[in-house]
N, C-alpha and C positions, 0 to 999 in steps of 0.2 A: 519226611526224610530226616533221619537222625544221623548226625555226624558224631562218630565215635572217635574221640581223640585219646590216644594212649601216650602217656608220658613215661619215659624211663629215667629213673633217677640213678645217677652214676656217682658213686662215692669213691673218693681217692684216699687210700690209707697210706700212712707212712710205714714203710716196710724195710726191715734190716737187710743188708746185703747177704746175710746168711740164710735167707728164705728162698729156696729154689722155685717154689710154686706159688708165690704171692701170699697176701695176708687176708684174713677174714675180718679183722679189726685192727686198730692201731697197734703196731708192733706185735701182733699175734699171727704166727704163720699158719698157713693152711695145712701143711704137713710137717714132716720132719726137717730138721735143720741140715745144712751142708755138713760134711764130715769134719771141717775145721772149726766148727762152732759147738758150744754147749747146747745140747738138745733139750732146751727148756721152753720151746715154742716161741720165745721172743727172738731167738737166733741172733742175739745182739752182742754176745760175749764170746771171745775165743775159747776154744776147748780147754778144759782145766789141765794144767801141767803139774803133775806130781813130781816134786824135786827128788823124791826118794826112789823113784823107779829107775832101774838101770837101762834106760833107753835114751838114744840120742834124738828122738823125735820131740819136737816142741812146737807149739802153736803161738805165733806172735802177730801183732797187728801192724799194718803199715799206715794206720790212721784212718783207713776206710774199710779194708778187708782183712780177714784173718788168713795167715799164710803158714804153711807147714815147712819147718826147717829141720834138717837132720844133723845139725851141728851143735846140739846142746852138750855142754861139758858134763861128763859123768864124774861125780865126786865120791870119794870114799865115805863110808857111813859116818855121819856126824861132822864131817869137815866142811868148812865154809870156803876153804881155799881149793883151787883146782889142782890137779896133779902137776908135777914139775914140767912135763912135756907141753903143758898148755901155758906156761909162763915164759915170757921173753925178758931176758936180763938186759937192763940199760945201764950205761956208764956215764960218769960225769963228762960234760962237754963233748959228747959224741952224739950229735943229732942223728936220729933215724927217721926214715919215712914209714908212715903207718897208713895202711888202707883198711877201712871197714866196709865190707860189702856182703853180698849174699853167701860168700864162702867163709865168712868169719865165724868165730865162736859165738854161741848164744848162751848167755848166763845172766845172773843178777848179782849185785854187789853186796857189801857187808854193812851198808848204812840202812837205817830204818826206812828211808825213802826208797830203797832199792829192793822192792819186793816183786818186781815184774821182770820177766825175761826180755832182754834186748840184745842187739848186735853189739859186740864189744871186744876189747883186747885186754889181757892181763900182763902186767909187768912187775919185775922185782928189781930192787936197787940195794946194793950192799951198804949197810949203815956205816961201816968202818971206812968207807971210801970218802965220806963227807967230813971235812975238817972244820967247817964253819958252824955257827949256831943256827943257821937257817939253810934251806935249799929251795930252789925254784923249779917248778914244773912248767916249762915254757912250751906253748903250743902255737904253731903258725899254720893256718889253713892254706891249702892250695886251691887254685881255680874256683870250683864251686864252694861257696861259703854258706849256702842256704840250709844249714842244719845246726841243731843244738847238740853240744858235746858236754858230757858230764864227767868230772874228774873226782874220784874218791880215793883217799889214801888211808892206810892203817899201819900202825907200828906193831900190831899184834903178830905173833909168830905162829907157825903151824902147831896145832895141838893146844893153843891157847884160845880163850874166849875172844871172839871178834870185837873190835872197837872201831867205831867210825871216827877216825882222828881228824880228817880234813875232807870237806865236801864242797864243791862249787860247780856252777853251771856256766858254760861259755855260750852266750846267746848267739842266735843265728847271725846277727849283724856284725859280730866281732870276728876279725880275721887273726888278731894276735892277742895272746892271753898269757898271764903269769899267775900261777897258784903258789903262794908263798907258804912254806911249811917249816915250823920250828924243828930243829934236829933233836928231838927228845931222847933219842937213843945214844947220843954222843957220850954221855957220862955213865952209861950203863951197858957198856959192851964188854962182857966177859967171855963171850963166844960169838960165833958168826950169827949175825942178825940181818934181817932185810926189812925194808919198807916195801909194802905191796900196793900197787896202783891199778885201779880198774877204770878204764876209759870206755865210755859207751855213747851211742847215739840214741835218738828217740824215734819211736814209730818206724822201725825198719829203714832208717835213713842211711845212705852210704856217705863215706867221708874219706878224704885224702888230706893228710896233714903231716907236719914235721914235729917230732917230739924231742925235746932236749932237757936234760937235768943240769942245773948250774948251782954253784955254791953262792951263798949270800950271807955276809957278815952283818948282823943287826937287822932289825925289822924295817922294811920299806913301807911306810904308811901312805896309802893312797887317800888323800883328803877328799872326802865326799862333799863337804860343805864347809864354807868359811863364814863365820859370824863377824860382822863389823859392828862398830858402835851404833850405827843407824838401826841395826837389828835389835840390839840390847836395850837401848833407851826406851822404846815403847813398852817393853816388858817390865822395866823398872817403874814406869809411871802407872801402868795398869797391871796389877798382879794377877788378874783373871785372864789376861791376854796370853795367847799361845801361838807358837810357830810350829806347824806340823809338816812333815814330809815323809814319804814312803822310802824305806830302805829294803832292797832285795838282798838279803844276806848271802844267798847263794851266788850272787853276782859280784860280791865284794872281793873274793879270792884272797883273803888274808886269814890264816889260821894262827891263833896266838893265845897267850894268857894275859888277861887284863891285870893292871897293877894291884887292884883291890883283892883279887883271888888268884895269885900267881901259880897255884898248883892245878888250876882247871883250865883246859884249853877249849876255846870257843871260836866262833866266827866273829871277826872284828870289823867295825865300821868306825873310821876316824874322822873327826871334825875339829876345827880350830876356831879360837876366838882371838881376834886381833885387838890387843889392848895397849895403846900407846906404843904402837909399832913392835910389840912383843907378842909372839904367838903362844897362846896357851893351848896345849893339845889335850883333848879329852877323847875318851873312847866309849862307843856304844857297843854293847855285846849281845850275842844271842847264843844260848847253849846249843 
């Protein structure tokens, strides 16, 4: 008597959410991808969004799946700014409540890091309304704070080449945030000019927060690290010794011009050295 034993080997493949009929190998779909995905058989990327098409349809990710939205801002040929009806004007010391949800505009910003469509809101601020050398973009989250919020600011005007003047990220754990911006247009206002602000969330996240614009005279330096003599002495004894730490410049929220190159605006990180009870302030920069 022969006992015939049959063994069935079952393989489990990792499969993208865009595969409706399963996979034949790792990230290779059996058939075509879902309509919201690029039909490249991996079904891992959202369908390509052509920014030059006059359609409000856009495909964005929520971190897991690709979703179709019909709220993409349609811009004029060659323009990086949305039409006026898509801009909300903000005024000094007048807080407004902002909601970003599934009904919000979908767009991408003017900074090099802003090449992907996200839920967001556009704002404009009259430059001649600011009398101080800096202004603050103040954000206070409401209720749910479990989302990342990005703030991008430009002094470029409609019809000009876009410039990423200020860029910062408000982490999920932060409820209150200030983005400090130098008033670069103050001495160059011959006609009506605006600052343009684009606030967006990440991965289809919804947000409720208050936005306020406030004046600020002088730069408010948020000191990230203070060096005492106990830090400096070991470095003087051993010239090969180093002190290292990571700085997330997007989290610093200070845009400004360092003393050594005052004509160039960068993201700034400030640290001090205490020497005989006198603080010597130095600046670390990133273009």
